[in-house]
Each structure stands twice: as structure tokens, then as C-alpha cells.
DONU-96344 format. One record per residue: x, y, z of N, C-alpha, C, CB in turn. Coordinates in steps of 0.2 Angstrom, whole numbers, plus 5000, padded with zeros to 4 digits. Glycine has a CB too. Layout:
<pt n_xx="X" n_yy="Y" n_zz="Z" ca_xx="X" ca_yy="Y" ca_zz="Z" c_xx="X" c_yy="Y" c_zz="Z" cb_xx="X" cb_yy="Y" cb_zz="Z"/>
...
***
This chain:
<pt n_xx="4977" n_yy="4915" n_zz="5151" ca_xx="4982" ca_yy="4920" ca_zz="5151" c_xx="4984" c_yy="4923" c_zz="5158" cb_xx="4980" cb_yy="4926" cb_zz="5146"/>
<pt n_xx="4990" n_yy="4923" n_zz="5160" ca_xx="4992" ca_yy="4925" ca_zz="5167" c_xx="4996" c_yy="4931" c_zz="5166" cb_xx="4997" cb_yy="4919" cb_zz="5170"/>
<pt n_xx="4994" n_yy="4936" n_zz="5170" ca_xx="4997" ca_yy="4943" ca_zz="5170" c_xx="5001" c_yy="4944" c_zz="5177" cb_xx="4991" cb_yy="4948" cb_zz="5169"/>
<pt n_xx="5006" n_yy="4948" n_zz="5176" ca_xx="5009" ca_yy="4951" ca_zz="5182" c_xx="5008" c_yy="4958" c_zz="5183" cb_xx="5017" cb_yy="4950" cb_zz="5181"/>
<pt n_xx="5006" n_yy="4960" n_zz="5189" ca_xx="5004" ca_yy="4967" ca_zz="5190" c_xx="5009" c_yy="4971" c_zz="5194" cb_xx="4997" cb_yy="4968" cb_zz="5193"/>
<pt n_xx="5009" n_yy="4978" n_zz="5192" ca_xx="5014" ca_yy="4982" ca_zz="5196" c_xx="5010" c_yy="4988" c_zz="5197" cb_xx="5021" cb_yy="4983" cb_zz="5192"/>
<pt n_xx="5010" n_yy="4991" n_zz="5204" ca_xx="5007" ca_yy="4997" ca_zz="5206" c_xx="5012" c_yy="5002" c_zz="5207" cb_xx="5003" cb_yy="4996" cb_zz="5212"/>
<pt n_xx="5011" n_yy="5008" n_zz="5203" ca_xx="5015" ca_yy="5014" ca_zz="5204" c_xx="5011" c_yy="5020" c_zz="5206" cb_xx="5019" cb_yy="5015" cb_zz="5197"/>
<pt n_xx="5014" n_yy="5024" n_zz="5210" ca_xx="5010" ca_yy="5030" ca_zz="5212" c_xx="5015" c_yy="5036" c_zz="5210" cb_xx="5008" cb_yy="5031" cb_zz="5219"/>
<pt n_xx="5012" n_yy="5042" n_zz="5207" ca_xx="5016" ca_yy="5048" ca_zz="5206" c_xx="5012" c_yy="5054" c_zz="5209" cb_xx="5016" cb_yy="5049" cb_zz="5198"/>
<pt n_xx="5016" n_yy="5058" n_zz="5212" ca_xx="5013" ca_yy="5063" ca_zz="5216" c_xx="5011" c_yy="5069" c_zz="5211" cb_xx="5019" cb_yy="5067" cb_zz="5220"/>
<pt n_xx="5007" n_yy="5073" n_zz="5213" ca_xx="5004" ca_yy="5078" ca_zz="5209" c_xx="5009" c_yy="5083" c_zz="5207" cb_xx="4998" cb_yy="5082" cb_zz="5213"/>
<pt n_xx="5015" n_yy="5083" n_zz="5210" ca_xx="5020" ca_yy="5088" ca_zz="5208" c_xx="5023" c_yy="5086" c_zz="5201" cb_xx="5025" cb_yy="5088" cb_zz="5213"/>
<pt n_xx="5022" n_yy="5080" n_zz="5199" ca_xx="5025" ca_yy="5077" ca_zz="5193" c_xx="5020" c_yy="5080" c_zz="5187" cb_xx="5026" cb_yy="5070" cb_zz="5192"/>
<pt n_xx="5023" n_yy="5084" n_zz="5182" ca_xx="5019" ca_yy="5085" ca_zz="5176" c_xx="5017" c_yy="5079" c_zz="5172" cb_xx="5022" cb_yy="5091" cb_zz="5172"/>
<pt n_xx="5011" n_yy="5080" n_zz="5168" ca_xx="5009" ca_yy="5075" ca_zz="5164" c_xx="5014" c_yy="5072" c_zz="5160" cb_xx="5003" cb_yy="5077" cb_zz="5161"/>
<pt n_xx="5018" n_yy="5076" n_zz="5156" ca_xx="5023" ca_yy="5074" ca_zz="5151" c_xx="5028" c_yy="5070" c_zz="5155" cb_xx="5026" cb_yy="5080" cb_zz="5148"/>
<pt n_xx="5030" n_yy="5072" n_zz="5161" ca_xx="5035" ca_yy="5068" ca_zz="5164" c_xx="5033" c_yy="5061" c_zz="5166" cb_xx="5038" cb_yy="5072" cb_zz="5171"/>
<pt n_xx="5027" n_yy="5061" n_zz="5169" ca_xx="5024" ca_yy="5054" ca_zz="5170" c_xx="5023" c_yy="5050" c_zz="5164" cb_xx="5017" cb_yy="5055" cb_zz="5173"/>
<pt n_xx="5021" n_yy="5053" n_zz="5158" ca_xx="5021" ca_yy="5049" ca_zz="5152" c_xx="5028" c_yy="5047" c_zz="5150" cb_xx="5018" cb_yy="5054" cb_zz="5146"/>
<pt n_xx="5033" n_yy="5050" n_zz="5151" ca_xx="5040" ca_yy="5048" ca_zz="5149" c_xx="5042" c_yy="5042" c_zz="5153" cb_xx="5045" cb_yy="5054" cb_zz="5149"/>
<pt n_xx="5040" n_yy="5043" n_zz="5160" ca_xx="5042" ca_yy="5037" ca_zz="5164" c_xx="5038" c_yy="5031" c_zz="5163" cb_xx="5041" cb_yy="5039" cb_zz="5172"/>
<pt n_xx="5032" n_yy="5031" n_zz="5161" ca_xx="5028" ca_yy="5025" ca_zz="5159" c_xx="5030" c_yy="5023" c_zz="5153" cb_xx="5021" cb_yy="5027" cb_zz="5159"/>
<pt n_xx="5032" n_yy="5027" n_zz="5148" ca_xx="5034" ca_yy="5024" ca_zz="5141" c_xx="5041" c_yy="5021" c_zz="5142" cb_xx="5035" cb_yy="5030" cb_zz="5136"/>
<pt n_xx="5045" n_yy="5023" n_zz="5146" ca_xx="5052" ca_yy="5020" ca_zz="5148" c_xx="5051" c_yy="5013" c_zz="5151" cb_xx="5056" cb_yy="5024" cb_zz="5152"/>
<pt n_xx="5046" n_yy="5012" n_zz="5156" ca_xx="5045" ca_yy="5006" ca_zz="5159" c_xx="5042" c_yy="5001" c_zz="5153" cb_xx="5040" cb_yy="5007" cb_zz="5164"/>
<pt n_xx="5037" n_yy="5004" n_zz="5149" ca_xx="5034" ca_yy="5000" ca_zz="5144" c_xx="5039" c_yy="4997" c_zz="5139" cb_xx="5029" cb_yy="5003" cb_zz="5140"/>
<pt n_xx="5044" n_yy="5001" n_zz="5137" ca_xx="5049" ca_yy="4999" ca_zz="5132" c_xx="5054" c_yy="4994" c_zz="5135" cb_xx="5052" cb_yy="5005" cb_zz="5129"/>
<pt n_xx="5056" n_yy="4996" n_zz="5141" ca_xx="5062" ca_yy="4992" ca_zz="5143" c_xx="5060" c_yy="4986" c_zz="5148" cb_xx="5066" cb_yy="4996" cb_zz="5147"/>
<pt n_xx="5053" n_yy="4986" n_zz="5150" ca_xx="5051" ca_yy="4981" ca_zz="5155" c_xx="5046" c_yy="4977" c_zz="5152" cb_xx="5049" cb_yy="4984" cb_zz="5161"/>
<pt n_xx="5043" n_yy="4979" n_zz="5146" ca_xx="5037" ca_yy="4975" ca_zz="5143" c_xx="5031" c_yy="4976" c_zz="5146" cb_xx="5039" cb_yy="4968" cb_zz="5143"/>
<pt n_xx="5030" n_yy="4981" n_zz="5150" ca_xx="5024" ca_yy="4983" ca_zz="5154" c_xx="5019" c_yy="4987" c_zz="5149" cb_xx="5025" cb_yy="4987" cb_zz="5160"/>
<pt n_xx="5012" n_yy="4986" n_zz="5150" ca_xx="5007" ca_yy="4989" ca_zz="5147" c_xx="5003" c_yy="4992" c_zz="5152" cb_xx="5004" cb_yy="4985" cb_zz="5142"/>
<pt n_xx="4999" n_yy="4998" n_zz="5150" ca_xx="4995" ca_yy="5001" ca_zz="5155" c_xx="4988" c_yy="4997" c_zz="5156" cb_xx="4993" cb_yy="5008" cb_zz="5152"/>
<pt n_xx="4987" n_yy="4996" n_zz="5162" ca_xx="4980" ca_yy="4993" ca_zz="5164" c_xx="4975" c_yy="4998" c_zz="5166" cb_xx="4982" cb_yy="4987" cb_zz="5169"/>
<pt n_xx="4977" n_yy="5002" n_zz="5171" ca_xx="4972" ca_yy="5007" ca_zz="5174" c_xx="4976" c_yy="5013" c_zz="5177" cb_xx="4968" cb_yy="5003" cb_zz="5179"/>
<pt n_xx="4973" n_yy="5018" n_zz="5176" ca_xx="4975" ca_yy="5025" ca_zz="5179" c_xx="4970" c_yy="5028" c_zz="5183" cb_xx="4978" cb_yy="5030" cb_zz="5174"/>
<pt n_xx="4971" n_yy="5029" n_zz="5190" ca_xx="4966" ca_yy="5032" ca_zz="5194" c_xx="4969" c_yy="5039" c_zz="5197" cb_xx="4964" cb_yy="5028" cb_zz="5200"/>
<pt n_xx="4966" n_yy="5044" n_zz="5196" ca_xx="4968" ca_yy="5051" ca_zz="5199" c_xx="4964" c_yy="5052" c_zz="5205" cb_xx="4968" cb_yy="5056" cb_zz="5194"/>
<pt n_xx="4968" n_yy="5052" n_zz="5211" ca_xx="4964" ca_yy="5054" ca_zz="5217" c_xx="4962" c_yy="5061" c_zz="5218" cb_xx="4968" cb_yy="5051" cb_zz="5223"/>
<pt n_xx="4958" n_yy="5062" n_zz="5223" ca_xx="4956" ca_yy="5069" ca_zz="5225" c_xx="4961" c_yy="5073" c_zz="5226" cb_xx="4951" cb_yy="5069" cb_zz="5230"/>
<pt n_xx="4967" n_yy="5071" n_zz="5229" ca_xx="4973" ca_yy="5075" ca_zz="5230" c_xx="4978" c_yy="5076" c_zz="5224" cb_xx="4977" cb_yy="5071" cb_zz="5236"/>
<pt n_xx="4976" n_yy="5073" n_zz="5219" ca_xx="4980" ca_yy="5074" ca_zz="5213" c_xx="4985" c_yy="5068" c_zz="5211" cb_xx="4983" cb_yy="5080" cb_zz="5213"/>
<pt n_xx="4985" n_yy="5063" n_zz="5216" ca_xx="4990" ca_yy="5058" ca_zz="5215" c_xx="4988" c_yy="5053" c_zz="5210" cb_xx="4991" cb_yy="5054" cb_zz="5222"/>
<pt n_xx="4992" n_yy="5051" n_zz="5205" ca_xx="4991" ca_yy="5046" ca_zz="5200" c_xx="4993" c_yy="5040" c_zz="5202" cb_xx="4994" cb_yy="5048" cb_zz="5193"/>
<pt n_xx="4988" n_yy="5035" n_zz="5202" ca_xx="4989" ca_yy="5028" ca_zz="5204" c_xx="4988" c_yy="5024" c_zz="5198" cb_xx="4984" cb_yy="5025" cb_zz="5210"/>
<pt n_xx="4994" n_yy="5021" n_zz="5196" ca_xx="4994" ca_yy="5018" ca_zz="5189" c_xx="4995" c_yy="5010" c_zz="5191" cb_xx="5000" cb_yy="5020" cb_zz="5185"/>
<pt n_xx="4992" n_yy="5006" n_zz="5187" ca_xx="4993" ca_yy="4999" ca_zz="5187" c_xx="4995" c_yy="4997" c_zz="5180" cb_xx="4986" cb_yy="4995" cb_zz="5189"/>
<pt n_xx="5001" n_yy="4994" n_zz="5180" ca_xx="5004" ca_yy="4991" ca_zz="5174" c_xx="5003" c_yy="4983" c_zz="5174" cb_xx="5011" cb_yy="4993" cb_zz="5174"/>
<pt n_xx="5003" n_yy="4980" n_zz="5168" ca_xx="5003" ca_yy="4973" ca_zz="5168" c_xx="5007" c_yy="4971" c_zz="5162" cb_xx="4996" cb_yy="4971" cb_zz="5167"/>
<pt n_xx="5010" n_yy="4965" n_zz="5163" ca_xx="5013" ca_yy="4961" ca_zz="5158" c_xx="5012" c_yy="4954" c_zz="5158" cb_xx="5021" cb_yy="4963" cb_zz="5158"/>
<pt n_xx="5012" n_yy="4951" n_zz="5152" ca_xx="5011" ca_yy="4944" ca_zz="5152" c_xx="5016" c_yy="4939" c_zz="5155" cb_xx="5009" cb_yy="4941" cb_zz="5145"/>
<pt n_xx="5014" n_yy="4934" n_zz="5158" ca_xx="5019" ca_yy="4930" ca_zz="5161" c_xx="5020" c_yy="4924" c_zz="5156" cb_xx="5018" cb_yy="4927" cb_zz="5168"/>
<pt n_xx="5025" n_yy="4923" n_zz="5153" ca_xx="5026" ca_yy="4917" ca_zz="5148" c_xx="5029" c_yy="4912" c_zz="5152" cb_xx="5030" cb_yy="4920" cb_zz="5142"/>
<pt n_xx="5026" n_yy="4906" n_zz="5152" ca_xx="5028" ca_yy="4900" ca_zz="5156" c_xx="5032" c_yy="4896" c_zz="5151" cb_xx="5022" cb_yy="4896" cb_zz="5159"/>
<pt n_xx="5038" n_yy="4895" n_zz="5153" ca_xx="5043" ca_yy="4890" ca_zz="5149" c_xx="5041" c_yy="4883" c_zz="5150" cb_xx="5050" cb_yy="4892" cb_zz="5150"/>
<pt n_xx="5040" n_yy="4880" n_zz="5144" ca_xx="5039" ca_yy="4872" ca_zz="5144" c_xx="5045" c_yy="4869" c_zz="5144" cb_xx="5034" cb_yy="4870" cb_zz="5139"/>
<pt n_xx="5046" n_yy="4864" n_zz="5148" ca_xx="5053" ca_yy="4861" ca_zz="5148" c_xx="5052" c_yy="4855" c_zz="5143" cb_xx="5054" cb_yy="4857" cb_zz="5155"/>
<pt n_xx="5058" n_yy="4855" n_zz="5139" ca_xx="5058" ca_yy="4850" ca_zz="5134" c_xx="5064" c_yy="4845" c_zz="5136" cb_xx="5059" cb_yy="4852" cb_zz="5127"/>
<pt n_xx="5063" n_yy="4839" n_zz="5134" ca_xx="5068" ca_yy="4833" ca_zz="5136" c_xx="5074" c_yy="4834" c_zz="5132" cb_xx="5064" cb_yy="4827" cb_zz="5135"/>
***
């Protein structure tokens, strides 16, 4: 299984519900799913999203 990863960072000024809405929108429209969330000492949320890469098989 091959995954594509995307790293996103959100400042501490963004409330949790706003970050949730932004991530839900990316998941619904881009096919992303949550892989990892790290909250730094400064309050920055570092989010790693992933989605499956579907390889098309060429048919004759």
C-alpha cells in the first residue's frame, strides 16, 4: 500500500473547532485522513494527513 503524505501547521491562535472544520473539509473534498497530530510547546499544531495512492493499471 502506497500513501501520499501532506504536512499542515496551524498556529495556536486557531481555536480547536476551527482546526477541526478545516481538517474535515480537507478529508471530505481531498480524500485525506488523519495520520498524526503533534502539539508543540508553543501551541502550534503540526498535522500529518495521508491518502492512498491508487495506481491505474493500463489495459490494452
